[in-house]
VEXLUMZA-231092 format. One record per atom (N, C-alpha, C, O): residue in one letter; atom name; x, y, z; residue number from 1. Coordinates in pm, 1 decimal. Layout:
! residues N
<rec rest="A" atom="CA" u="X" v="Y" w="Z" nr="NUM"/>
...
END
This chain:
! residues 78
<rec rest="D" atom="N" u="90.9" v="-121.2" w="-0.1" nr="1"/>
<rec rest="D" atom="CA" u="-7.1" v="0.3" w="1.3" nr="1"/>
<rec rest="D" atom="C" u="88.4" v="124.9" w="2.7" nr="1"/>
<rec rest="D" atom="O" u="36.2" v="236.4" w="3.8" nr="1"/>
<rec rest="I" atom="N" u="214.6" v="113.9" w="2.7" nr="2"/>
<rec rest="I" atom="CA" u="300.7" v="234.4" w="5.6" nr="2"/>
<rec rest="I" atom="C" u="307.2" v="288.1" w="-150.3" nr="2"/>
<rec rest="I" atom="O" u="345.2" v="214.4" w="-241.3" nr="2"/>
<rec rest="P" atom="N" u="270.2" v="410.2" w="-168.7" nr="3"/>
<rec rest="P" atom="CA" u="261.0" v="467.5" w="-307.4" nr="3"/>
<rec rest="P" atom="C" u="398.4" v="501.4" w="-379.7" nr="3"/>
<rec rest="P" atom="O" u="399.5" v="546.8" w="-494.1" nr="3"/>
<rec rest="V" atom="N" u="514.7" v="476.7" w="-306.5" nr="4"/>
<rec rest="V" atom="CA" u="644.8" v="487.8" w="-366.9" nr="4"/>
<rec rest="V" atom="C" u="720.9" v="371.9" w="-348.1" nr="4"/>
<rec rest="V" atom="O" u="689.4" v="286.0" w="-265.8" nr="4"/>
<rec rest="A" atom="N" u="843.9" v="363.4" w="-437.8" nr="5"/>
<rec rest="A" atom="CA" u="926.5" v="250.7" w="-417.9" nr="5"/>
<rec rest="A" atom="C" u="989.4" v="245.7" w="-287.7" nr="5"/>
<rec rest="A" atom="O" u="1032.9" v="348.8" w="-236.4" nr="5"/>
<rec rest="V" atom="N" u="998.4" v="116.9" w="-222.5" nr="6"/>
<rec rest="V" atom="CA" u="1071.5" v="97.3" w="-97.4" nr="6"/>
<rec rest="V" atom="C" u="1214.6" v="59.1" w="-125.4" nr="6"/>
<rec rest="V" atom="O" u="1242.0" v="-31.6" w="-204.0" nr="6"/>
<rec rest="D" atom="N" u="1306.6" v="129.6" w="-59.9" nr="7"/>
<rec rest="D" atom="CA" u="1453.4" v="108.0" w="-79.0" nr="7"/>
<rec rest="D" atom="C" u="1502.3" v="0.8" w="2.6" nr="7"/>
<rec rest="D" atom="O" u="1597.3" v="-67.1" w="-36.5" nr="7"/>
<rec rest="M" atom="N" u="1438.5" v="-23.4" w="127.2" nr="8"/>
<rec rest="M" atom="CA" u="1493.2" v="-128.4" w="214.1" nr="8"/>
<rec rest="M" atom="C" u="1391.4" v="-162.3" w="316.1" nr="8"/>
<rec rest="M" atom="O" u="1313.5" v="-81.0" w="365.9" nr="8"/>
<rec rest="A" atom="N" u="1398.6" v="-298.8" w="345.7" nr="9"/>
<rec rest="A" atom="CA" u="1304.7" v="-358.4" w="446.2" nr="9"/>
<rec rest="A" atom="C" u="1396.7" v="-379.3" w="576.6" nr="9"/>
<rec rest="A" atom="O" u="1489.3" v="-460.4" w="578.0" nr="9"/>
<rec rest="D" atom="N" u="1366.1" v="-307.8" w="672.8" nr="10"/>
<rec rest="D" atom="CA" u="1451.3" v="-306.3" w="797.8" nr="10"/>
<rec rest="D" atom="C" u="1377.7" v="-407.2" w="902.1" nr="10"/>
<rec rest="D" atom="O" u="1274.6" v="-369.4" w="957.6" nr="10"/>
<rec rest="L" atom="N" u="1429.4" v="-529.5" w="926.7" nr="11"/>
<rec rest="L" atom="CA" u="1361.5" v="-628.2" w="1010.6" nr="11"/>
<rec rest="L" atom="C" u="1421.6" v="-617.0" w="1149.8" nr="11"/>
<rec rest="L" atom="O" u="1539.0" v="-644.0" w="1175.0" nr="11"/>
<rec rest="F" atom="N" u="1335.5" v="-576.8" w="1234.1" nr="12"/>
<rec rest="F" atom="CA" u="1359.8" v="-573.7" w="1384.9" nr="12"/>
<rec rest="F" atom="C" u="1259.2" v="-670.0" w="1452.8" nr="12"/>
<rec rest="F" atom="O" u="1173.9" v="-632.2" w="1533.1" nr="12"/>
<rec rest="L" atom="N" u="1276.2" v="-790.7" w="1415.2" nr="13"/>
<rec rest="L" atom="CA" u="1194.3" v="-904.6" w="1461.4" nr="13"/>
<rec rest="L" atom="C" u="1272.0" v="-1024.9" w="1523.0" nr="13"/>
<rec rest="L" atom="O" u="1392.8" v="-1036.1" w="1502.5" nr="13"/>
<rec rest="A" atom="N" u="1210.1" v="-1105.8" w="1590.8" nr="14"/>
<rec rest="A" atom="CA" u="1267.7" v="-1226.3" w="1632.2" nr="14"/>
<rec rest="A" atom="C" u="1296.6" v="-1303.7" w="1503.8" nr="14"/>
<rec rest="A" atom="O" u="1216.6" v="-1307.7" w="1410.3" nr="14"/>
<rec rest="P" atom="N" u="1428.4" v="-1372.0" w="1504.1" nr="15"/>
<rec rest="P" atom="CA" u="1457.9" v="-1439.4" w="1380.7" nr="15"/>
<rec rest="P" atom="C" u="1352.1" v="-1533.4" w="1327.7" nr="15"/>
<rec rest="P" atom="O" u="1334.0" v="-1548.8" w="1206.9" nr="15"/>
<rec rest="S" atom="N" u="1280.1" v="-1598.1" w="1424.4" nr="16"/>
<rec rest="S" atom="CA" u="1173.8" v="-1698.1" w="1378.2" nr="16"/>
<rec rest="S" atom="C" u="1058.1" v="-1641.5" w="1307.2" nr="16"/>
<rec rest="S" atom="O" u="977.3" v="-1711.8" w="1246.5" nr="16"/>
<rec rest="H" atom="N" u="1050.8" v="-1501.6" w="1316.4" nr="17"/>
<rec rest="H" atom="CA" u="933.2" v="-1439.7" w="1242.7" nr="17"/>
<rec rest="H" atom="C" u="979.8" v="-1372.2" w="1105.8" nr="17"/>
<rec rest="H" atom="O" u="894.1" v="-1314.7" w="1038.8" nr="17"/>
<rec rest="T" atom="N" u="1100.7" v="-1376.3" w="1065.3" nr="18"/>
<rec rest="T" atom="CA" u="1146.3" v="-1305.9" w="952.2" nr="18"/>
<rec rest="T" atom="C" u="1120.3" v="-1366.2" w="812.6" nr="18"/>
<rec rest="T" atom="O" u="1121.6" v="-1295.7" w="711.7" nr="18"/>
<rec rest="D" atom="N" u="1096.4" v="-1500.3" w="809.9" nr="19"/>
<rec rest="D" atom="CA" u="1068.7" v="-1562.6" w="680.6" nr="19"/>
<rec rest="D" atom="C" u="963.0" v="-1490.5" w="609.0" nr="19"/>
<rec rest="D" atom="O" u="994.1" v="-1445.8" w="498.6" nr="19"/>
<rec rest="P" atom="N" u="840.6" v="-1470.6" w="652.8" nr="20"/>
<rec rest="P" atom="CA" u="734.0" v="-1419.4" w="572.3" nr="20"/>
<rec rest="P" atom="C" u="772.0" v="-1267.2" w="526.7" nr="20"/>
<rec rest="P" atom="O" u="730.3" v="-1225.2" w="418.7" nr="20"/>
<rec rest="V" atom="N" u="838.8" v="-1199.7" w="597.7" nr="21"/>
<rec rest="V" atom="CA" u="889.9" v="-1064.8" w="568.5" nr="21"/>
<rec rest="V" atom="C" u="989.4" v="-1079.3" w="455.0" nr="21"/>
<rec rest="V" atom="O" u="975.8" v="-1012.2" w="352.6" nr="21"/>
<rec rest="I" atom="N" u="1087.2" v="-1163.7" w="470.4" nr="22"/>
<rec rest="I" atom="CA" u="1188.4" v="-1192.0" w="358.8" nr="22"/>
<rec rest="I" atom="C" u="1117.8" v="-1219.9" w="233.3" nr="22"/>
<rec rest="I" atom="O" u="1143.7" v="-1155.9" w="131.5" nr="22"/>
<rec rest="D" atom="N" u="1029.8" v="-1312.7" w="236.4" nr="23"/>
<rec rest="D" atom="CA" u="954.9" v="-1360.3" w="113.2" nr="23"/>
<rec rest="D" atom="C" u="875.6" v="-1255.4" w="53.4" nr="23"/>
<rec rest="D" atom="O" u="872.6" v="-1243.0" w="-69.0" nr="23"/>
<rec rest="S" atom="N" u="808.8" v="-1176.4" w="133.3" nr="24"/>
<rec rest="S" atom="CA" u="732.0" v="-1070.1" w="83.7" nr="24"/>
<rec rest="S" atom="C" u="822.7" v="-966.1" w="17.5" nr="24"/>
<rec rest="S" atom="O" u="794.3" v="-913.9" w="-90.3" nr="24"/>
<rec rest="S" atom="N" u="929.5" v="-939.7" w="85.1" nr="25"/>
<rec rest="S" atom="CA" u="1027.1" v="-845.6" w="34.8" nr="25"/>
<rec rest="S" atom="C" u="1082.3" v="-877.5" w="-109.9" nr="25"/>
<rec rest="S" atom="O" u="1090.8" v="-793.0" w="-199.1" nr="25"/>
<rec rest="I" atom="N" u="1118.4" v="-1008.8" w="-121.4" nr="26"/>
<rec rest="I" atom="CA" u="1163.3" v="-1067.7" w="-241.4" nr="26"/>
<rec rest="I" atom="C" u="1049.2" v="-1046.5" w="-352.1" nr="26"/>
<rec rest="I" atom="O" u="1078.0" v="-997.8" w="-461.5" nr="26"/>
<rec rest="E" atom="N" u="926.0" v="-1082.8" w="-321.2" nr="27"/>
<rec rest="E" atom="CA" u="821.3" v="-1074.2" w="-418.6" nr="27"/>
<rec rest="E" atom="C" u="794.8" v="-924.2" w="-454.3" nr="27"/>
<rec rest="E" atom="O" u="760.4" v="-900.1" w="-570.0" nr="27"/>
<rec rest="L" atom="N" u="806.1" v="-833.2" w="-375.6" nr="28"/>
<rec rest="L" atom="CA" u="788.0" v="-686.2" w="-404.6" nr="28"/>
<rec rest="L" atom="C" u="911.5" v="-631.5" w="-469.5" nr="28"/>
<rec rest="L" atom="O" u="908.1" v="-520.4" w="-522.3" nr="28"/>
<rec rest="G" atom="N" u="1016.6" v="-701.8" w="-468.0" nr="29"/>
<rec rest="G" atom="CA" u="1129.5" v="-642.3" w="-545.5" nr="29"/>
<rec rest="G" atom="C" u="1205.2" v="-536.9" w="-461.0" nr="29"/>
<rec rest="G" atom="O" u="1270.3" v="-448.0" w="-515.9" nr="29"/>
<rec rest="I" atom="N" u="1195.9" v="-547.9" w="-329.9" nr="30"/>
<rec rest="I" atom="CA" u="1272.6" v="-447.3" w="-241.8" nr="30"/>
<rec rest="I" atom="C" u="1410.7" v="-494.2" w="-249.4" nr="30"/>
<rec rest="I" atom="O" u="1437.8" v="-611.4" w="-223.2" nr="30"/>
<rec rest="P" atom="N" u="1502.9" v="-405.7" w="-285.0" nr="31"/>
<rec rest="P" atom="CA" u="1634.1" v="-442.9" w="-314.5" nr="31"/>
<rec rest="P" atom="C" u="1737.1" v="-471.0" w="-196.5" nr="31"/>
<rec rest="P" atom="O" u="1846.8" v="-524.1" w="-213.9" nr="31"/>
<rec rest="V" atom="N" u="1690.4" v="-431.1" w="-83.0" nr="32"/>
<rec rest="V" atom="CA" u="1789.8" v="-456.7" w="41.2" nr="32"/>
<rec rest="V" atom="C" u="1692.7" v="-502.2" w="163.7" nr="32"/>
<rec rest="V" atom="O" u="1586.9" v="-447.1" w="194.2" nr="32"/>
<rec rest="I" atom="N" u="1747.3" v="-606.3" w="222.3" nr="33"/>
<rec rest="I" atom="CA" u="1691.2" v="-660.3" w="340.0" nr="33"/>
<rec rest="I" atom="C" u="1792.5" v="-640.2" w="455.6" nr="33"/>
<rec rest="I" atom="O" u="1902.2" v="-695.9" w="450.7" nr="33"/>
<rec rest="W" atom="N" u="1758.8" v="-565.5" w="553.9" nr="34"/>
<rec rest="W" atom="CA" u="1858.5" v="-535.8" w="665.4" nr="34"/>
<rec rest="W" atom="C" u="1794.9" v="-577.9" w="800.4" nr="34"/>
<rec rest="W" atom="O" u="1698.9" v="-522.1" w="853.6" nr="34"/>
<rec rest="M" atom="N" u="1866.8" v="-690.6" w="850.1" nr="35"/>
<rec rest="M" atom="CA" u="1820.7" v="-749.2" w="977.1" nr="35"/>
<rec rest="M" atom="C" u="1903.8" v="-691.7" w="1090.9" nr="35"/>
<rec rest="M" atom="O" u="2026.5" v="-700.4" w="1086.5" nr="35"/>
<rec rest="Q" atom="N" u="1842.3" v="-634.3" w="1190.9" nr="36"/>
<rec rest="Q" atom="CA" u="1909.8" v="-558.9" w="1302.3" nr="36"/>
<rec rest="Q" atom="C" u="1987.7" v="-654.0" w="1387.1" nr="36"/>
<rec rest="Q" atom="O" u="1986.5" v="-776.6" w="1375.5" nr="36"/>
<rec rest="I" atom="N" u="2059.6" v="-579.5" w="1478.7" nr="37"/>
<rec rest="I" atom="CA" u="2161.1" v="-667.3" w="1565.1" nr="37"/>
<rec rest="I" atom="C" u="2068.1" v="-775.8" w="1633.7" nr="37"/>
<rec rest="I" atom="O" u="1958.4" v="-752.4" w="1684.4" nr="37"/>
<rec rest="G" atom="N" u="2127.4" v="-890.6" w="1626.6" nr="38"/>
<rec rest="G" atom="CA" u="2064.3" v="-1011.7" w="1676.8" nr="38"/>
<rec rest="G" atom="C" u="1974.4" v="-1080.3" w="1608.2" nr="38"/>
<rec rest="G" atom="O" u="1922.5" v="-1181.5" w="1655.4" nr="38"/>
<rec rest="V" atom="N" u="1942.9" v="-1029.7" w="1479.3" nr="39"/>
<rec rest="V" atom="CA" u="1836.5" v="-1093.1" w="1389.8" nr="39"/>
<rec rest="V" atom="C" u="1924.2" v="-1158.3" w="1279.7" nr="39"/>
<rec rest="V" atom="O" u="1983.0" v="-1091.0" w="1195.1" nr="39"/>
<rec rest="I" atom="N" u="1929.2" v="-1290.9" w="1286.2" nr="40"/>
<rec rest="I" atom="CA" u="2004.9" v="-1371.4" w="1197.4" nr="40"/>
<rec rest="I" atom="C" u="1915.5" v="-1483.9" w="1137.9" nr="40"/>
<rec rest="I" atom="O" u="1863.0" v="-1565.8" w="1213.2" nr="40"/>
<rec rest="N" atom="N" u="1898.5" v="-1488.3" w="1007.6" nr="41"/>
<rec rest="N" atom="CA" u="1827.0" v="-1594.5" w="942.3" nr="41"/>
<rec rest="N" atom="C" u="1909.7" v="-1631.4" w="822.9" nr="41"/>
<rec rest="N" atom="O" u="1893.2" v="-1568.3" w="718.5" nr="41"/>
<rec rest="E" atom="N" u="2002.0" v="-1733.9" w="830.1" nr="42"/>
<rec rest="E" atom="CA" u="2082.4" v="-1772.6" w="722.7" nr="42"/>
<rec rest="E" atom="C" u="2012.1" v="-1807.7" w="593.1" nr="42"/>
<rec rest="E" atom="O" u="2038.4" v="-1760.6" w="482.4" nr="42"/>
<rec rest="A" atom="N" u="1910.7" v="-1905.1" w="625.3" nr="43"/>
<rec rest="A" atom="CA" u="1833.5" v="-1962.5" w="515.4" nr="43"/>
<rec rest="A" atom="C" u="1759.8" v="-1857.3" w="434.6" nr="43"/>
<rec rest="A" atom="O" u="1756.0" v="-1859.8" w="311.6" nr="43"/>
<rec rest="G" atom="N" u="1697.7" v="-1758.9" w="513.9" nr="44"/>
<rec rest="G" atom="CA" u="1632.3" v="-1662.3" w="450.1" nr="44"/>
<rec rest="G" atom="C" u="1717.8" v="-1556.2" w="369.4" nr="44"/>
<rec rest="G" atom="O" u="1680.4" v="-1506.9" w="263.0" nr="44"/>
<rec rest="A" atom="N" u="1828.4" v="-1529.3" w="428.4" nr="45"/>
<rec rest="A" atom="CA" u="1929.4" v="-1448.2" w="364.0" nr="45"/>
<rec rest="A" atom="C" u="1975.5" v="-1514.9" w="229.5" nr="45"/>
<rec rest="A" atom="O" u="1989.1" v="-1445.9" w="128.5" nr="45"/>
<rec rest="H" atom="N" u="1997.9" v="-1641.7" w="229.6" nr="46"/>
<rec rest="H" atom="CA" u="2032.1" v="-1717.9" w="121.5" nr="46"/>
<rec rest="H" atom="C" u="1936.5" v="-1714.2" w="10.5" nr="46"/>
<rec rest="H" atom="O" u="1971.5" v="-1705.0" w="-107.2" nr="46"/>
<rec rest="R" atom="N" u="1805.0" v="-1722.1" w="53.8" nr="47"/>
<rec rest="R" atom="CA" u="1690.8" v="-1715.1" w="-53.5" nr="47"/>
<rec rest="R" atom="C" u="1688.9" v="-1570.4" w="-101.1" nr="47"/>
<rec rest="R" atom="O" u="1673.6" v="-1551.2" w="-221.7" nr="47"/>
<rec rest="A" atom="N" u="1702.2" v="-1472.6" w="-23.5" nr="48"/>
<rec rest="A" atom="CA" u="1710.0" v="-1327.4" w="-76.4" nr="48"/>
<rec rest="A" atom="C" u="1818.6" v="-1300.6" w="-170.7" nr="48"/>
<rec rest="A" atom="O" u="1803.8" v="-1231.4" w="-271.4" nr="48"/>
<rec rest="E" atom="N" u="1935.9" v="-1360.8" w="-133.4" nr="49"/>
<rec rest="E" atom="CA" u="2056.9" v="-1330.4" w="-213.6" nr="49"/>
<rec rest="E" atom="C" u="2046.5" v="-1401.1" w="-348.7" nr="49"/>
<rec rest="E" atom="O" u="2093.0" v="-1349.0" w="-450.1" nr="49"/>
<rec rest="Q" atom="N" u="1987.8" v="-1515.2" w="-350.1" nr="50"/>
<rec rest="Q" atom="CA" u="1968.4" v="-1596.2" w="-475.8" nr="50"/>
<rec rest="Q" atom="C" u="1882.4" v="-1503.3" w="-566.9" nr="50"/>
<rec rest="Q" atom="O" u="1905.4" v="-1500.9" w="-687.8" nr="50"/>
<rec rest="A" atom="N" u="1782.2" v="-1425.5" w="-510.9" nr="51"/>
<rec rest="A" atom="CA" u="1683.0" v="-1351.8" w="-585.4" nr="51"/>
<rec rest="A" atom="C" u="1739.9" v="-1221.8" w="-625.0" nr="51"/>
<rec rest="A" atom="O" u="1675.1" v="-1140.9" w="-691.4" nr="51"/>
<rec rest="G" atom="N" u="1874.8" v="-1198.6" w="-580.2" nr="52"/>
<rec rest="G" atom="CA" u="1944.3" v="-1071.8" w="-622.9" nr="52"/>
<rec rest="G" atom="C" u="1923.7" v="-956.5" w="-520.5" nr="52"/>
<rec rest="G" atom="O" u="1945.8" v="-841.0" w="-556.9" nr="52"/>
<rec rest="V" atom="N" u="1883.1" v="-982.7" w="-396.6" nr="53"/>
<rec rest="V" atom="CA" u="1856.7" v="-890.5" w="-297.1" nr="53"/>
<rec rest="V" atom="C" u="1987.8" v="-875.5" w="-211.3" nr="53"/>
<rec rest="V" atom="O" u="2053.0" v="-974.0" w="-176.7" nr="53"/>
<rec rest="T" atom="N" u="2018.1" v="-762.7" w="-183.2" nr="54"/>
<rec rest="T" atom="CA" u="2136.1" v="-727.7" w="-79.3" nr="54"/>
<rec rest="T" atom="C" u="2091.8" v="-763.0" w="55.0" nr="54"/>
<rec rest="T" atom="O" u="1982.0" v="-723.6" w="94.3" nr="54"/>
<rec rest="V" atom="N" u="2167.6" v="-833.7" w="128.6" nr="55"/>
<rec rest="V" atom="CA" u="2120.6" v="-868.2" w="261.5" nr="55"/>
<rec rest="V" atom="C" u="2234.8" v="-829.1" w="361.8" nr="55"/>
<rec rest="V" atom="O" u="2353.6" v="-857.8" w="347.5" nr="55"/>
<rec rest="V" atom="N" u="2174.0" v="-752.3" w="475.3" nr="56"/>
<rec rest="V" atom="CA" u="2273.4" v="-736.0" w="585.4" nr="56"/>
<rec rest="V" atom="C" u="2211.2" v="-788.9" w="696.8" nr="56"/>
<rec rest="V" atom="O" u="2090.3" v="-770.1" w="710.6" nr="56"/>
<rec rest="M" atom="N" u="2286.5" v="-864.8" w="795.1" nr="57"/>
<rec rest="M" atom="CA" u="2231.5" v="-930.8" w="910.5" nr="57"/>
<rec rest="M" atom="C" u="2316.9" v="-888.6" w="1028.3" nr="57"/>
<rec rest="M" atom="O" u="2437.4" v="-868.5" w="1013.4" nr="57"/>
<rec rest="D" atom="N" u="2255.9" v="-874.9" w="1145.2" nr="58"/>
<rec rest="D" atom="CA" u="2311.0" v="-852.7" w="1281.9" nr="58"/>
<rec rest="D" atom="C" u="2391.9" v="-725.4" w="1283.5" nr="58"/>
<rec rest="D" atom="O" u="2503.6" v="-718.1" w="1334.9" nr="58"/>
<rec rest="R" atom="N" u="2327.0" v="-621.7" w="1222.3" nr="59"/>
<rec rest="R" atom="CA" u="2383.9" v="-489.0" w="1219.2" nr="59"/>
<rec rest="R" atom="C" u="2288.2" v="-387.7" w="1239.1" nr="59"/>
<rec rest="R" atom="O" u="2171.8" v="-411.2" w="1206.6" nr="59"/>
<rec rest="C" atom="N" u="2320.1" v="-274.0" w="1289.4" nr="60"/>
<rec rest="C" atom="CA" u="2226.2" v="-160.5" w="1303.9" nr="60"/>
<rec rest="C" atom="C" u="2257.0" v="-46.1" w="1200.3" nr="60"/>
<rec rest="C" atom="O" u="2366.8" v="9.5" w="1196.4" nr="60"/>
<rec rest="P" atom="N" u="2153.2" v="-15.1" w="1117.2" nr="61"/>
<rec rest="P" atom="CA" u="2175.3" v="89.5" w="1016.8" nr="61"/>
<rec rest="P" atom="C" u="2221.1" v="225.7" w="1080.1" nr="61"/>
<rec rest="P" atom="O" u="2303.2" v="297.5" w="1023.0" nr="61"/>
<rec rest="K" atom="N" u="2166.0" v="256.9" w="1197.1" nr="62"/>
<rec rest="K" atom="CA" u="2192.5" v="380.7" w="1261.8" nr="62"/>
<rec rest="K" atom="C" u="2348.1" v="387.1" w="1288.7" nr="62"/>
<rec rest="K" atom="O" u="2410.5" v="492.6" w="1277.8" nr="62"/>
<rec rest="Q" atom="N" u="2402.5" v="275.6" w="1322.0" nr="63"/>
<rec rest="Q" atom="CA" u="2550.9" v="274.9" w="1347.7" nr="63"/>
<rec rest="Q" atom="C" u="2633.4" v="261.4" w="1221.6" nr="63"/>
<rec rest="Q" atom="O" u="2737.4" v="326.1" w="1208.8" nr="63"/>
<rec rest="E" atom="N" u="2588.0" v="176.0" w="1125.1" nr="64"/>
<rec rest="E" atom="CA" u="2659.5" v="136.2" w="1015.2" nr="64"/>
<rec rest="E" atom="C" u="2659.4" v="246.0" w="905.0" nr="64"/>
<rec rest="E" atom="O" u="2764.2" v="279.0" w="849.3" nr="64"/>
<rec rest="I" atom="N" u="2541.9" v="300.5" w="875.7" nr="65"/>
<rec rest="I" atom="CA" u="2540.3" v="404.3" w="776.0" nr="65"/>
<rec rest="I" atom="C" u="2638.7" v="528.1" w="781.3" nr="65"/>
<rec rest="I" atom="O" u="2705.6" v="565.1" w="684.9" nr="65"/>
<rec rest="P" atom="N" u="2638.9" v="583.8" w="898.7" nr="66"/>
<rec rest="P" atom="CA" u="2741.5" v="692.0" w="917.4" nr="66"/>
<rec rest="P" atom="C" u="2882.9" v="635.0" w="920.1" nr="66"/>
<rec rest="P" atom="O" u="2972.9" v="697.1" w="863.7" nr="66"/>
<rec rest="R" atom="N" u="2905.6" v="526.5" w="979.3" nr="67"/>
<rec rest="R" atom="CA" u="3048.6" v="455.1" w="973.2" nr="67"/>
<rec rest="R" atom="C" u="3093.1" v="447.7" w="827.0" nr="67"/>
<rec rest="R" atom="O" u="3207.9" v="477.9" w="794.3" nr="67"/>
<rec rest="L" atom="N" u="3002.1" v="407.8" w="741.2" nr="68"/>
<rec rest="L" atom="CA" u="3032.0" v="384.1" w="610.8" nr="68"/>
<rec rest="L" atom="C" u="3042.5" v="505.1" w="522.8" nr="68"/>
<rec rest="L" atom="O" u="3092.4" v="497.9" w="410.5" nr="68"/>
<rec rest="G" atom="N" u="2993.3" v="621.9" w="576.4" nr="69"/>
<rec rest="G" atom="CA" u="3001.6" v="747.2" w="493.0" nr="69"/>
<rec rest="G" atom="C" u="2884.0" v="754.5" w="404.1" nr="69"/>
<rec rest="G" atom="O" u="2886.2" v="838.3" w="314.0" nr="69"/>
<rec rest="V" atom="N" u="2788.3" v="682.6" w="417.0" nr="70"/>
<rec rest="V" atom="CA" u="2669.9" v="697.8" w="330.7" nr="70"/>
<rec rest="V" atom="C" u="2594.5" v="822.3" w="349.7" nr="70"/>
<rec rest="V" atom="O" u="2547.8" v="843.7" w="461.6" nr="70"/>
<rec rest="P" atom="N" u="2576.0" v="908.9" w="253.6" nr="71"/>
<rec rest="P" atom="CA" u="2504.7" v="1032.6" w="276.8" nr="71"/>
<rec rest="P" atom="C" u="2358.6" v="1010.2" w="303.9" nr="71"/>
<rec rest="P" atom="O" u="2298.2" v="914.0" w="256.5" nr="71"/>
<rec rest="T" atom="N" u="2304.8" v="1097.6" w="378.5" nr="72"/>
<rec rest="T" atom="CA" u="2160.9" v="1098.2" w="406.1" nr="72"/>
<rec rest="T" atom="C" u="2087.0" v="1165.4" w="295.7" nr="72"/>
<rec rest="T" atom="O" u="2140.8" v="1251.0" w="225.5" nr="72"/>
<rec rest="V" atom="N" u="1959.0" v="1125.1" w="279.7" nr="73"/>
<rec rest="V" atom="CA" u="1876.4" v="1192.0" w="166.1" nr="73"/>
<rec rest="V" atom="C" u="1766.0" v="1253.9" w="237.6" nr="73"/>
<rec rest="V" atom="O" u="1699.3" v="1191.0" w="319.8" nr="73"/>
<rec rest="S" atom="N" u="1745.2" v="1376.7" w="208.0" nr="74"/>
<rec rest="S" atom="CA" u="1629.0" v="1460.1" w="265.4" nr="74"/>
<rec rest="S" atom="C" u="1509.2" v="1450.2" w="152.3" nr="74"/>
<rec rest="S" atom="O" u="1529.0" v="1473.0" w="32.9" nr="74"/>
<rec rest="R" atom="N" u="1398.8" v="1417.4" w="201.2" nr="75"/>
<rec rest="R" atom="CA" u="1271.5" v="1416.9" w="120.1" nr="75"/>
<rec rest="R" atom="C" u="1185.8" v="1526.4" w="158.7" nr="75"/>
<rec rest="R" atom="O" u="1178.2" v="1553.8" w="278.4" nr="75"/>
<rec rest="P" atom="N" u="1119.1" v="1593.9" w="72.5" nr="76"/>
<rec rest="P" atom="CA" u="1006.6" v="1694.4" w="121.2" nr="76"/>
<rec rest="P" atom="C" u="904.0" v="1620.0" w="173.6" nr="76"/>
<rec rest="P" atom="O" u="877.1" v="1507.4" w="131.8" nr="76"/>
<rec rest="P" atom="N" u="837.2" v="1681.9" w="273.4" nr="77"/>
<rec rest="P" atom="CA" u="718.2" v="1613.3" w="335.2" nr="77"/>
<rec rest="P" atom="C" u="600.6" v="1597.3" w="233.1" nr="77"/>
<rec rest="P" atom="O" u="589.8" v="1668.8" w="133.5" nr="77"/>
<rec rest="G" atom="N" u="518.5" v="1503.3" w="264.4" nr="78"/>
<rec rest="G" atom="CA" u="408.5" v="1484.3" w="177.7" nr="78"/>
<rec rest="G" atom="C" u="416.8" v="1372.3" w="85.8" nr="78"/>
<rec rest="G" atom="O" u="324.6" v="1349.8" w="7.4" nr="78"/>
END
């Protein structure tokens, strides 16, 4: 129901609950799946990678994005 393209699915769930979100993300063509610290699903990550999705596991984007020097993007409200 989101009217714009989704850049990343950020999973902050118990690992046992991530499979449906991973599969939906693959189906929807979301290019990146990021699993937060402590969230590890090797089988799901493998499925996503086989579908061409970039997967990050057991990391926090708030910590990693600045460390990597990724610029932030400002979007106008609305």
